[in-house]
C-alpha positions in Angstrom: 65.7 -59.4 -94.1 67.0 -62.8 -95.0 65.4 -65.6 -97.0 64.7 -68.9 -95.4 63.6 -72.1 -97.0 62.2 -75.2 -95.4 60.1 -78.3 -96.2 56.4 -78.7 -95.5 55.5 -82.2 -96.5 56.8 -82.6 -100.1 56.9 -78.8 -100.8 59.7 -76.4 -100.3 58.5 -73.0 -99.0 60.6 -69.8 -99.0 59.9 -66.8 -96.8 61.6 -63.6 -95.9 62.3 -63.3 -92.1 63.6 -60.6 -89.8 65.3 -60.9 -86.5 63.7 -59.6 -83.3 60.9 -60.2 -80.9 58.3 -57.8 -82.2 54.7 -58.6 -83.1 54.8 -61.1 -86.0 53.4 -59.4 -89.2 52.8 -61.7 -92.1 53.0 -59.8 -95.4 51.4 -61.2 -98.6 52.4 -60.0 -102.0 50.3 -59.4 -105.2 50.0 -61.3 -108.5 53.0 -59.4 -109.9 55.2 -59.6 -106.8 57.0 -61.8 -104.4 58.3 -61.8 -100.8 61.0 -59.4 -102.0 58.4 -56.7 -103.0 58.4 -55.5 -99.4 62.1 -55.2 -98.9 62.1 -51.4 -98.7 59.2 -51.3 -96.2 60.3 -53.7 -93.5 62.9 -51.6 -91.7 60.2 -49.0 -90.8 57.9 -51.7 -89.6 60.6 -53.2 -87.4 61.2 -49.8 -85.9 57.5 -49.7 -85.1 57.7 -52.9 -83.2 56.8 -55.5 -85.8 58.6 -58.6 -86.9 57.8 -58.8 -90.6 57.7 -62.2 -92.3 57.1 -62.0 -96.0 55.5 -65.0 -97.7 55.8 -66.3 -101.2 52.5 -67.6 -102.7 52.8 -71.2 -104.1 54.9 -71.1 -107.3 56.5 -67.8 -106.4 60.0 -66.9 -105.2 61.3 -70.4 -104.6 58.1 -71.8 -103.0 56.9 -74.9 -104.8 53.4 -74.8 -106.3 50.5 -76.8 -104.9 49.6 -80.2 -106.5 46.5 -78.6 -108.1 47.6 -76.2 -110.8 44.4 -74.2 -110.2 43.8 -74.6 -106.5 40.7 -73.4 -104.6 41.2 -70.3 -102.5 40.8 -72.2 -99.2 43.6 -74.6 -100.3 46.0 -71.6 -100.8 45.0 -70.3 -97.4 45.6 -73.7 -95.9 49.1 -73.6 -97.3 49.6 -70.3 -95.5 48.4 -72.0 -92.3 50.9 -74.8 -92.8 53.7 -72.2 -93.1 52.5 -70.4 -89.9 52.5 -73.8 -88.1 56.0 -74.5 -89.4 57.1 -71.1 -88.0 55.3 -71.7 -84.7 53.0 -68.7 -85.2 49.6 -69.4 -83.8 48.2 -65.8 -84.2 49.6 -63.0 -86.4 48.8 -59.6 -87.8 48.5 -59.8 -91.6 49.1 -57.3 -94.4 47.9 -58.4 -97.8 48.6 -56.2 -100.8 46.6 -56.5 -104.0 45.9 -60.2 -104.6 47.6 -60.8 -101.3 44.7 -58.9 -99.8 42.2 -61.3 -101.3 44.3 -64.2 -99.9 44.5 -62.5 -96.4 40.7 -62.1 -96.3 40.3 -65.8 -97.4 42.7 -66.8 -94.6 40.9 -64.8 -92.0 37.5 -66.2 -93.1 38.4 -69.9 -93.2 40.9 -69.8 -90.3 39.7 -67.0 -88.0 41.8 -68.0 -85.0 45.1 -67.4 -87.0 44.6 -63.7 -87.7 44.7 -61.1 -84.9 44.3 -58.0 -87.1 44.4 -57.4 -90.8 45.2 -54.6 -93.3 44.1 -55.0 -96.9 46.1 -52.9 -99.3 44.4 -52.3 -102.7 42.7 -55.7 -102.7 40.7 -56.8 -105.8 37.3 -58.3 -105.1 37.8 -61.4 -107.1 35.2 -62.9 -109.5 33.7 -65.7 -107.5 33.8 -68.1 -110.5 33.0 -71.7 -110.3 33.8 -74.6 -112.5 37.0 -75.4 -114.3 39.4 -72.9 -115.9 38.3 -74.0 -119.4 34.9 -72.6 -118.6 36.2 -69.2 -117.3 36.1 -66.0 -119.4 39.3 -65.4 -121.5 40.0 -62.4 -119.2 40.9 -64.8 -116.4 43.3 -67.0 -118.4 44.8 -64.5 -120.9 47.6 -63.4 -118.6 48.9 -67.0 -118.4 48.8 -67.3 -122.2 50.7 -63.9 -122.4 53.4 -65.0 -120.0 53.9 -68.3 -121.8 54.0 -66.5 -125.2 56.2 -63.5 -124.3 58.4 -65.0 -121.6 58.8 -63.4 -118.1 61.3 -60.7 -119.1 59.1 -59.2 -121.9 56.0 -59.7 -119.7 57.5 -57.7 -116.9 59.0 -55.0 -119.1 55.6 -54.4 -120.7 53.5 -54.3 -117.6 55.5 -53.0 -114.7 55.0 -49.3 -115.6 51.3 -49.7 -115.4 51.6 -50.5 -111.7 53.3 -47.3 -111.0 52.3 -43.6 -111.2 53.3 -41.7 -114.4 56.0 -39.8 -112.6 57.3 -42.7 -110.6 61.1 -43.0 -110.4 63.0 -45.3 -112.7 64.2 -47.1 -109.5 60.6 -47.8 -108.4 59.6 -49.1 -111.9 62.7 -51.2 -112.1 62.0 -52.8 -108.7 58.5 -53.7 -109.8 59.7 -55.0 -113.1 62.4 -57.2 -111.4 59.8 -59.0 -109.4 57.5 -59.4 -112.4 60.4 -61.0 -114.3 60.5 -63.7 -111.8 56.9 -64.9 -112.6 56.5 -68.6 -113.4 53.7 -70.4 -115.1 52.9 -72.3 -112.0 52.8 -69.2 -109.8 50.6 -67.3 -112.2 48.1 -70.1 -112.6 47.8 -70.3 -108.8 47.3 -66.5 -108.6 44.9 -66.5 -111.5 42.8 -69.2 -109.7 42.7 -67.1 -106.6 41.7 -64.1 -108.6 39.0 -65.9 -110.5 37.5 -68.0 -107.6 38.1 -65.6 -104.8 35.3 -63.5 -103.3 36.5 -60.6 -101.1 33.1 -59.3 -100.1 31.8 -62.8 -99.2 34.8 -63.4 -97.1 34.6 -60.1 -95.3 31.0 -60.8 -94.3 32.4 -63.6 -92.1 35.7 -62.0 -91.0 35.7 -61.2 -87.3 39.2 -59.7 -86.8 39.8 -56.0 -86.8 40.4 -54.9 -90.4 41.3 -51.7 -92.3 41.9 -50.8 -95.9 44.6 -48.9 -97.8 44.1 -47.5 -101.3 46.2 -45.4 -103.6 45.1 -42.2 -105.3 46.5 -43.0 -108.8 45.9 -46.8 -108.7 44.8 -48.1 -112.2 44.7 -51.7 -111.1 42.4 -51.4 -108.1 41.2 -47.8 -108.2 40.8 -45.7 -105.2 37.0 -45.6 -105.6 36.8 -49.4 -105.5 38.8 -49.5 -102.2 36.6 -46.9 -100.7 33.4 -48.7 -101.8 34.7 -52.0 -100.5 35.6 -50.5 -97.1 32.2 -48.8 -96.9 30.3 -52.0 -97.8 32.2 -54.0 -95.2 32.0 -51.2 -92.6 35.7 -50.9 -92.1 37.9 -47.8 -92.0 40.3 -46.9 -94.8 43.0 -44.4 -95.7 44.2 -43.3 -99.2 47.9 -42.7 -100.1 48.2 -39.6 -102.3 50.1 -39.3 -105.5 51.1 -43.0 -105.8 49.7 -46.0 -107.8 49.2 -49.7 -107.2 52.9 -50.4 -106.4 52.9 -47.8 -103.5 55.3 -50.0 -101.5 57.9 -49.4 -104.2 57.1 -45.8 -105.1 56.9 -44.4 -101.5 58.1 -47.1 -99.1 58.3 -44.9 -96.0 54.8 -43.4 -96.6 53.5 -46.9 -97.3 54.9 -48.3 -94.1 53.4 -45.4 -92.1 50.1 -46.0 -93.8 50.3 -49.7 -92.7 51.1 -48.7 -89.1 48.2 -46.2 -89.1 45.8 -48.6 -90.7 46.5 -51.2 -88.0 45.8 -48.6 -85.3 42.5 -47.8 -87.1 41.4 -51.4 -87.7 38.0 -52.5 -86.4 
């Protein structure tokens, strides 16, 4: 996979691209990740006939933030559509992990013709908050204050182990920490706005594309039970990865890739 940067209006956007002619698969990272989070997963997806394209949310991985520091979820989804237009991709399969799952559902809800099938991996439901950030609970803005106070290196070192299972390898934890250490204020405010304003269940009530869920048995961020309940409420199939936590893509990349492939085949 190689990084590619291009301009969309006044913004620079950076994505990870693979060669080939497989089915385009847009991959969306979580709050603590970037397009590089999926590096160990993409080879297996290419072998299965996909052409993975990993996006960076605004403010992440070399992609410029949006003009609004706390954008509406639809505006973030519209930025994804602009990237798809720039890549000449009218309809794609989408994998969204963690907060990327909430973004994927937002995309499929507001722009239904752009998503063929969708897999949501450990997606949070969001809090459906309205109003301005100053009116939100401290829980929605504290992570930004922590990043500003601690700096990205300390922020990542402190929090990366919590995304992994207790017996995860040092290599897996290190790869998660490396991506967390790339966090910026602008990226985290965008992500926090999506987390605070997003509403997964409301979006899924209007999503028409085939969808399936993936959860992780040891996930402490979006617990297995939450994924199962969300899938049940939205009448979509799900599968659970055993013995891994939230960063399953880093802990068990081959198993994660196989789960993604299986979930797409199950999607309805």
